[in-house]
KOLNU-477687 format. One record per residue: residue in one letter; x, y, z of N, C-alpha, C in turn. Coordinates in nm, 2 decimals. Layout:
<recs>
+---------+--------+--------+--------+--------+--------+--------+--------+--------+--------+
: residuo :    n.x :    n.y :    n.z :   ca.x :   ca.y :   ca.z :    c.x :    c.y :    c.z :
+---------+--------+--------+--------+--------+--------+--------+--------+--------+--------+
:       A :      X :      Y :      Z :      X :      Y :      Z :      X :      Y :      Z :
...
+---------+--------+--------+--------+--------+--------+--------+--------+--------+--------+
</recs>
This chain:
<recs>
+---------+--------+--------+--------+--------+--------+--------+--------+--------+--------+
: residuo :    n.x :    n.y :    n.z :   ca.x :   ca.y :   ca.z :    c.x :    c.y :    c.z :
+---------+--------+--------+--------+--------+--------+--------+--------+--------+--------+
:       M :   7.83 :  11.35 :   0.42 :   7.71 :  11.30 :   0.36 :   7.61 :  11.41 :   0.34 :
:       E :   7.54 :  11.41 :   0.23 :   7.44 :  11.52 :   0.20 :   7.32 :  11.50 :   0.29 :
:       N :   7.25 :  11.61 :   0.32 :   7.14 :  11.61 :   0.41 :   7.03 :  11.51 :   0.37 :
:       W :   7.00 :  11.51 :   0.24 :   6.89 :  11.42 :   0.20 :   6.93 :  11.27 :   0.22 :
:       K :   7.06 :  11.24 :   0.21 :   7.10 :  11.11 :   0.23 :   7.09 :  11.07 :   0.38 :
:       I :   7.12 :  11.16 :   0.46 :   7.10 :  11.14 :   0.61 :   6.96 :  11.12 :   0.64 :
:       S :   6.87 :  11.20 :   0.59 :   6.73 :  11.19 :   0.61 :   6.67 :  11.06 :   0.56 :
:       L :   6.71 :  11.02 :   0.44 :   6.67 :  10.89 :   0.38 :   6.72 :  10.78 :   0.47 :
:       D :   6.84 :  10.78 :   0.51 :   6.89 :  10.68 :   0.60 :   6.81 :  10.67 :   0.73 :
:       K :   6.79 :  10.78 :   0.79 :   6.71 :  10.78 :   0.91 :   6.57 :  10.73 :   0.89 :
:       Y :   6.50 :  10.77 :   0.78 :   6.37 :  10.72 :   0.74 :   6.37 :  10.57 :   0.73 :
:       L :   6.47 :  10.52 :   0.66 :   6.47 :  10.37 :   0.63 :   6.51 :  10.29 :   0.75 :
:       T :   6.57 :  10.35 :   0.85 :   6.62 :  10.27 :   0.97 :   6.54 :  10.29 :   1.09 :
:       T :   6.45 :  10.39 :   1.09 :   6.37 :  10.42 :   1.21 :   6.23 :  10.35 :   1.19 :
:       E :   6.19 :  10.28 :   1.30 :   6.06 :  10.22 :   1.29 :   5.95 :  10.32 :   1.30 :
:       P :   5.85 :  10.31 :   1.22 :   5.74 :  10.41 :   1.22 :   5.66 :  10.41 :   1.35 :
:       Y :   5.61 :  10.52 :   1.40 :   5.53 :  10.53 :   1.52 :   5.40 :  10.47 :   1.48 :
:       S :   5.35 :  10.38 :   1.57 :   5.22 :  10.32 :   1.55 :   5.13 :  10.33 :   1.67 :
:       D :   5.02 :  10.41 :   1.65 :   4.92 :  10.42 :   1.75 :   4.86 :  10.28 :   1.79 :
:       F :   4.84 :  10.20 :   1.69 :   4.78 :  10.07 :   1.72 :   4.88 :   9.99 :   1.80 :
:       D :   5.01 :   9.99 :   1.77 :   5.10 :   9.91 :   1.86 :   5.10 :   9.95 :   2.00 :
:       N :   5.10 :  10.09 :   2.02 :   5.10 :  10.14 :   2.16 :   4.97 :  10.11 :   2.23 :
:       W :   4.86 :  10.12 :   2.16 :   4.73 :  10.09 :   2.22 :   4.72 :   9.94 :   2.25 :
:       S :   4.76 :   9.86 :   2.16 :   4.74 :   9.71 :   2.18 :   4.83 :   9.67 :   2.30 :
:       E :   4.95 :   9.73 :   2.31 :   5.03 :   9.70 :   2.43 :   4.96 :   9.74 :   2.56 :
:       Q :   4.89 :   9.85 :   2.56 :   4.81 :   9.89 :   2.68 :   4.70 :   9.79 :   2.71 :
:       V :   4.64 :   9.74 :   2.60 :   4.53 :   9.64 :   2.62 :   4.59 :   9.51 :   2.68 :
:       I :   4.71 :   9.47 :   2.63 :   4.77 :   9.35 :   2.68 :   4.81 :   9.37 :   2.83 :
:       E :   4.86 :   9.49 :   2.86 :   4.89 :   9.51 :   3.00 :   4.77 :   9.52 :   3.09 :
:       A :   4.65 :   9.54 :   3.03 :   4.53 :   9.55 :   3.11 :   4.46 :   9.41 :   3.13 :
:       F :   4.51 :   9.31 :   3.06 :   4.46 :   9.18 :   3.09 :   4.49 :   9.14 :   3.23 :
:       T :   4.41 :   9.05 :   3.29 :   4.44 :   9.00 :   3.42 :   4.57 :   8.91 :   3.41 :
:       N :   4.64 :   8.91 :   3.51 :   4.76 :   8.83 :   3.51 :   4.73 :   8.68 :   3.48 :
:       N :   4.63 :   8.63 :   3.54 :   4.59 :   8.49 :   3.52 :   4.56 :   8.46 :   3.37 :
:       F :   4.48 :   8.55 :   3.31 :   4.44 :   8.54 :   3.17 :   4.57 :   8.54 :   3.08 :
:       F :   4.65 :   8.64 :   3.11 :   4.77 :   8.65 :   3.02 :   4.87 :   8.53 :   3.04 :
:       D :   4.89 :   8.49 :   3.16 :   4.98 :   8.38 :   3.19 :   4.93 :   8.25 :   3.13 :
:       S :   4.80 :   8.23 :   3.13 :   4.74 :   8.11 :   3.08 :   4.73 :   8.11 :   2.92 :
:       N :   4.73 :   8.23 :   2.86 :   4.70 :   8.24 :   2.72 :   4.80 :   8.32 :   2.64 :
:       E :   4.92 :   8.33 :   2.69 :   5.03 :   8.42 :   2.63 :   5.05 :   8.39 :   2.49 :
:       D :   5.06 :   8.26 :   2.45 :   5.09 :   8.23 :   2.31 :   4.97 :   8.27 :   2.22 :
:       W :   4.85 :   8.25 :   2.26 :   4.73 :   8.29 :   2.19 :   4.73 :   8.44 :   2.17 :
:       I :   4.76 :   8.51 :   2.28 :   4.75 :   8.66 :   2.28 :   4.86 :   8.72 :   2.18 :
:       M :   4.98 :   8.66 :   2.19 :   5.09 :   8.72 :   2.11 :   5.10 :   8.67 :   1.97 :
:       E :   5.01 :   8.58 :   1.93 :   5.02 :   8.53 :   1.79 :   4.98 :   8.64 :   1.69 :
:       Y :   5.08 :   8.67 :   1.60 :   5.07 :   8.79 :   1.51 :   4.94 :   8.79 :   1.43 :
:       D :   4.91 :   8.69 :   1.36 :   4.79 :   8.68 :   1.28 :   4.67 :   8.61 :   1.34 :
:       G :   4.67 :   8.60 :   1.47 :   4.57 :   8.52 :   1.54 :   4.44 :   8.59 :   1.57 :
:       L :   4.35 :   8.52 :   1.63 :   4.22 :   8.57 :   1.67 :   4.23 :   8.69 :   1.76 :
:       C :   4.32 :   8.69 :   1.86 :   4.33 :   8.80 :   1.95 :   4.36 :   8.93 :   1.87 :
:       N :   4.46 :   8.92 :   1.78 :   4.49 :   9.03 :   1.70 :   4.38 :   9.08 :   1.62 :
:       K :   4.30 :   8.99 :   1.56 :   4.18 :   9.03 :   1.49 :   4.08 :   9.11 :   1.57 :
:       W :   4.06 :   9.06 :   1.70 :   3.97 :   9.12 :   1.79 :   4.03 :   9.26 :   1.83 :
:       L :   4.16 :   9.27 :   1.85 :   4.22 :   9.40 :   1.88 :   4.19 :   9.50 :   1.77 :
:       I :   4.20 :   9.46 :   1.65 :   4.18 :   9.55 :   1.53 :   4.03 :   9.60 :   1.54 :
:       K :   3.94 :   9.51 :   1.57 :   3.80 :   9.55 :   1.57 :   3.77 :   9.64 :   1.69 :
:       L :   3.85 :   9.63 :   1.80 :   3.82 :   9.71 :   1.92 :   3.90 :   9.84 :   1.93 :
:       I :   3.97 :   9.88 :   1.83 :   4.06 :   9.99 :   1.83 :   4.00 :  10.12 :   1.89 :
:       N :   3.87 :  10.14 :   1.87 :   3.80 :  10.26 :   1.92 :   3.76 :  10.25 :   2.07 :
:       K :   3.79 :  10.14 :   2.13 :   3.76 :  10.13 :   2.28 :   3.88 :  10.17 :   2.36 :
:       K :   3.86 :  10.20 :   2.48 :   3.97 :  10.23 :   2.58 :   4.04 :  10.09 :   2.60 :
:       P :   4.17 :  10.09 :   2.63 :   4.24 :   9.97 :   2.65 :   4.18 :   9.87 :   2.75 :
:       K :   4.14 :   9.93 :   2.87 :   4.08 :   9.84 :   2.97 :   3.95 :   9.78 :   2.92 :
:       Q :   3.87 :   9.86 :   2.85 :   3.74 :   9.80 :   2.80 :   3.77 :   9.69 :   2.70 :
:       A :   3.87 :   9.71 :   2.61 :   3.90 :   9.61 :   2.51 :   3.95 :   9.49 :   2.58 :
:       A :   4.03 :   9.50 :   2.68 :   4.08 :   9.38 :   2.76 :   3.97 :   9.30 :   2.82 :
:       I :   3.87 :   9.37 :   2.88 :   3.76 :   9.30 :   2.94 :   3.68 :   9.23 :   2.83 :
:       I :   3.65 :   9.29 :   2.72 :   3.58 :   9.23 :   2.61 :   3.65 :   9.11 :   2.56 :
:       I :   3.78 :   9.12 :   2.53 :   3.86 :   9.01 :   2.48 :   3.86 :   8.89 :   2.58 :
:       E :   3.88 :   8.92 :   2.71 :   3.88 :   8.81 :   2.80 :   3.74 :   8.74 :   2.81 :
:       R :   3.63 :   8.81 :   2.80 :   3.50 :   8.75 :   2.80 :   3.47 :   8.68 :   2.68 :
:       A :   3.51 :   8.73 :   2.56 :   3.49 :   8.66 :   2.44 :   3.57 :   8.54 :   2.43 :
:       F :   3.69 :   8.54 :   2.48 :   3.77 :   8.42 :   2.48 :   3.70 :   8.31 :   2.56 :
:       K :   3.65 :   8.34 :   2.68 :   3.58 :   8.24 :   2.76 :   3.46 :   8.18 :   2.69 :
:       I :   3.39 :   8.27 :   2.62 :   3.27 :   8.22 :   2.55 :   3.30 :   8.14 :   2.42 :
:       F :   3.39 :   8.20 :   2.34 :   3.41 :   8.14 :   2.20 :   3.53 :   8.04 :   2.20 :
:       C :   3.63 :   8.06 :   2.28 :   3.75 :   7.97 :   2.27 :   3.74 :   7.86 :   2.37 :
:       L :   3.69 :   7.88 :   2.49 :   3.69 :   7.77 :   2.58 :   3.57 :   7.68 :   2.57 :
:       H :   3.45 :   7.74 :   2.52 :   3.33 :   7.66 :   2.51 :   3.29 :   7.63 :   2.37 :
:       G :   3.36 :   7.69 :   2.27 :   3.33 :   7.68 :   2.13 :   3.40 :   7.57 :   2.07 :
+---------+--------+--------+--------+--------+--------+--------+--------+--------+--------+
</recs>
């Protein structure tokens, strides 16, 4: 196989590196166990509110973002 074909094949079959995916994984790992266990479906929903909040908080450290999301959830989702 020619080099360009190998490169194209690798490009098409390799998932791109995503800083957001890695960062959001760190945020999810920073959630308290109780919060994650109680709200796993809400957290993991691809186009859900949690994902929208993650996008807005991308410039925060993962632990800070986790704390903000947990507090916002308690204010807006449990009492709203």
